[in-house]
N, C-alpha and C positions, 0 to 999 in steps of 0.2 A: 504494500500500500504506500502510495506517495503521500506524504504529510502536507505538502503544499498544494493549493488549488491551482488548476490550470487557468490560463487567461480567460477561457470561455466560462469557467466556473466563477471566477471573480466577477465577470460581467453579469452572470445570473444573480449573484448575491447583491451586487450594487443596484441592479435594475429593480429587483423585487423590494429591496429595502427602501429605495427612493419612492417607489409606488406606495408602500405602506405609510411612509412618513408624510407624503403629500396628499394622498387620496383617502387614507383610513384614519389617521390620527385626528384630523380636524373634526370628524363627525362622532368620535367616540363618546364624548361627554353627553351629547344629545341622545344618543342611543341608550346610554346608561340611565339617563333621566326618564325617558319615555318607555323603555323596554321594547322598542320596535325599530325596524329599519324601514323608512318610507320606500314605497315601491319604485318611485322615480330615482331615488338614490341607488337602490339595488341594481336597477337597470343601467344606470350610468356607470357604476363600477364594472359591471359585466362587460359593457361595450368597450370600455377603456382597456380591459384586460385582453379582450379579443383583438383589439387594434395593436396591442403590445406584442401579441403572438404567444401569450402564456396561457390562454384558456385551454383546459384539458391537457396541460403539459405532461401529465402522467400517462398519456396514451401514446401508442406508437404512431409513427408518421403515416403508415399505410391506411390508417382510419381517420387521419386528419389532425392528430395530436402533434405535440412538439418532439416526441420521441426521446425524452430525457431518460438518462439512466437512473437507477435507484439512488445513487449517490447525488446526482444532480437534483433530483426531485426532493431529496431530503434537505438539501440546502434551501430550496424554495420554501418548504414547509417551516424550516427553522426561521427564516425571515418573516414569514406570515405569522409566526407565533408572537411576534412583537406587537401585533395589532389585535383589535377586537374580533373575536370569532364571529360575532353577528354580522360584521361587515366583510371580513375576509372570506366568509362563506361564498360570496359572489365572485371571488377570484376564479372560481370554477375548477373543481377537481372531481369529476364524476367518479363513481365507484368503478374500480378496475374490473370488478366482477362482470361488468357489461361486455367484456371481451369474450365471455362465454356465449354471447348471442349468436344465433345461427339463422341463416335464411332470411325470412321476412323480418325477424326480430332486429336484425342489423339496421334496416331502413326505418323501423318504427321506434327503436329505442337507442341503440348504440350511437349511430351517426348523428341524430339530432342532439343527443346529450353532449357529444364531442364538439358540435358546432355551437352549443349554447342555446339551442332552440327549445330544449326540454330539460328539466331538472329532475334528478332522481333522489330517493331517500331509501336508506337501508333499514329494514324492519326485522329484528330478531328477538329483542328483549320482551319479556312478558312479566306481569305482576309476580308470577311464581317461578320464573325461569330467567335468570340473568346469565351468569357464567355457565350454569348447567343447561347447555343448549338442548340436551336430550330430555330435559324436564319440561319442555314446552307443551302446552295444552291446546294451542290452536291447531286445528286439523283441516285436512282436505280429504274428502271422500269421493270415490268414483260414483257418478250417477249418470247412467247412459254413457254418452261420449264426452261428458264434461266432468269437471271437478267442482265440488261444493265446499267452500271455505267457511269455517266458523271459529270464532275465538277473538282474543284481544291481544294487541301489542301496546307497549307503552315505552316512555323515554325515547321516542323516535325523533332524532334530531333532523332539522331541515324539512320536516314534513309539511309545514305550513306553506312552503314555497314549491313543493314537489309536484310535478305533473304525473309521475308514476312512481311506483314503489317496488323494491326488491324484497320480497317477503318469504321468510322461511317458516314452514309449518310441518307438522308430523303427518305422514301419509301411511303409517302402518307400524306394527310392532313385531319384533323378532324375539323368540324365546332363545336365550343363550345360557351358557353355563354360569354366567355372572348375573343372570336374571333378565327380565324383559328389557329390550333395547329398541328405542323408537327409530324408525326410518324417517329421514328428513328430505323434503323436496323444496326447491326454490321456485317461486312464481313471480311473474311480472304483472303488476296490477295497476291499471290506469285509475287516476282520480276520476270520480264520477261513476265508476262501475256500480250497478245496482247491488245493494247489500253491503257496500263498503262505505264507511264513514270515517272522516278525519276530524277529531275533536281536540280542542285545546288541552294541553297537559297540565303539569304542576308548575307552581311558581318556584323557581330555583334562585338561590342566592349567588350562584355562579353563572357567569356569562349571560348577563341580562341582554335581551334582544335575540339571543340564540336559543330559540324556544324548543321545548320538547312537546310532542303531541301523543295522543292516544288514538290508535286505530282499532276499529271494531269491524268484524266480519260476521254477517248474519245471513246465512244461506247465499253467500256470494258465489255466483256461478262463473267459472272460467273454462275456456277450451284448452285442449292439449297444447295449442300454439303458445300459451302463456307460461309453459314450463321452461325455466332457464336451466340448461344442462339436462341431465337424465332424471327420470322419475326415480325417487329414492336415492338420488345422487347428490343431495344437498351438501353433505360433508366433503365430497370430492371438490365441489365448486368452492366451498369455503376455504379448504386447505390450499387450493391452487391460487386463489385470488385475494383472500381477505386477511391472511395471518400477518402480513406486513403492515397492516393499519396500526399496529402497536408502535411501529417505527415512526409513523407520523405524529403520534402523541408525544413520543420522546423528543422529536425534533422541535415540536411546538414548545415543549417545556424549556428546552435550551434557549430558544429565541426569547421567550417571555422572561426567563431568568436574566438574560443579558440586558434587557431593557430595565429591569428592576435594579440590576447592579449599577448601571450607569446613573440612575437616579440616586442611589445610595452614596456613590462616590462623590457625585457633584454636591450633594447636600452636606456630606461630612467635610468636604473641603471649604464650604462656604459658611456653615453654621458655626458661630463662635460662642464659647462658654468659658468663663474664667480667663478671658483675655486672649484666647487662642482658638483656632479651628478645632472642632471636636475630633478631626482626623488625627490630631497629634496625641490623643489619648489612646493608650495601648488597648483599652477595652473596646474601642471602636475599630482601630486599625487592624487588630487581629481578626475581628469578625469579617472585615472586608477581605483580608488575605484568605481566610477560609472559604468565603463565598466564591472568589474567582477560581480557586483551586478546584472546588466541587463543580463549578460550571464547566471548566475546561475538561475535567474528567468525564462528565456526562456527554459533552460535545463529542469527544473522541470515541466513547463507547457507541454513540449513535452513528457517527460516520463510518466507523469500522464495521458495524453490522450491515449498513447499506452497501459498503464495498464488498462484503462477503456475498451478498445477493447478486451483485454484478459479476462476481467471479464464479458464480454457480456453486459456491461452497455452502455446506449446512449452516444455517443462521438462526434456527429457532431459539436456541438458548441465548445467543448474543442479542437477539431482538428483545427477548424478555428482560435480559439484564439491563439493556438500554432503557426500556420503558419503566422498569422498576426504579432504577437509580435516578433517572432524569426527573421523574415526577415527584419523587420524595425529596430530591435536591431542590426542586422548585418551591416546595412547601417551606423548606428551611430558608431559602433565599428571600422569599416574599416576607416571611416573618421577621427576618433580620433587617430587611429594608425598612419595614414598618417601625421596628424598634429604634433604628438609627434616626428616623424622622420624629420620634417621640410622639407627643400628643397630636401633632399635625398629621402624622401618618394615618390616624383613624378618621380624619375629616375628609369628606368627599370633595373638598376643594382641590385635593391632589388625587392622582390615580392610584396611589399606593394601596389604599384599603380595598380598591376593586381588584387589584392583582392578587392580594392576599385572599380574598373570597373566591376568586376565579380558580386559584390554584388547587382548591380542595377537591374538585371533581376529577382532576387528572389521575388521582390514585384509585379511582373507582371505575370510570368507563374504559371500554376496550380491554377489559380484564383487570380486576383489582390487583393491588400489590401482592395479596395473598396468592392469587392465581398465578402471577408471574413467578413467585418463589416456588410454587408447585411445579411449574413447567421447567424451571432451571434445575431443581432437584431431580425431577424425573429424567431429564436429559443426561444428568450425571450418573444416576444409579442404574438406569435400564441396561446399558452395555455391560454392567457388572452383575446382572441377573438379580438385582435387589429391587 
């Protein structure tokens, strides 16, 4: 692995960072206050990203994407992590799982998503099934030549803007030596399909404006043409296209931590107590030293995992390590940044309290810290027969 970025990668970083600073930062306070992104602003951001050539940059060139490598795309996500998720959502990174589309699905879902004409949302989590995907209760049952979906999904990000949904449901049960094991199938479901409803979700203290929604399916009828991948092949589709989403969360955490760190350093250098900048007090200076060390470590863990993907090397453990460490690092960095700012850190005149609140969810979604530790341990012990 080369530790320095290429000229092209430096250009990617500077272009995305400049976009976030000029097109995202100015609107963050208003989105935080209202809890919503105006439709015209969302469209403006999307159009500017398309003109910039970065929309759907996580997709290969043959379908109209920018064809970035895993490492390049991780750099993009790291820079987007500096900005409000509610706003950077419209930077446009459709789910890579759409590459599993075949035949007419490509014209109806994949290509319009890459062009920015239609937006998608991924729906897996249920009230009683989060990390335990096989515990999902939403089902699809054969009825004649169709499938009939029933059940509920919740915590679905981006659903309020989505034109269609990538939905995983149970389509059968196998009896195994370890007990019943559900078969999972992935479906493409258009907004407005009879029997399918998108409802507002819960009020979250993290990432205001980046809403979550509840999806309900009540005798929702779909043809075979809406199956993404193979019937009962949902796990194959997940494992092929979705497991690297943990890397996106890690990259986001690094970018957000860098922004917090800059605020902490600037404030410590300017804030004076007892006749000198507080940066001269060891209690503050050592905290700053620890922060940058942890940020750098998380950054390299994340970039190294992305590099392994590009090299075709096993990366499951490394991705989990990056997600685990980077998100827990972000919690420590935001807390320390707030501490350095003292009482003002808790006031919404500054963005510090927002970063502190937003950081909490990163250790939960896309697999909790506990799940990441389980994956890491499993990868270490399985080859040893334990």
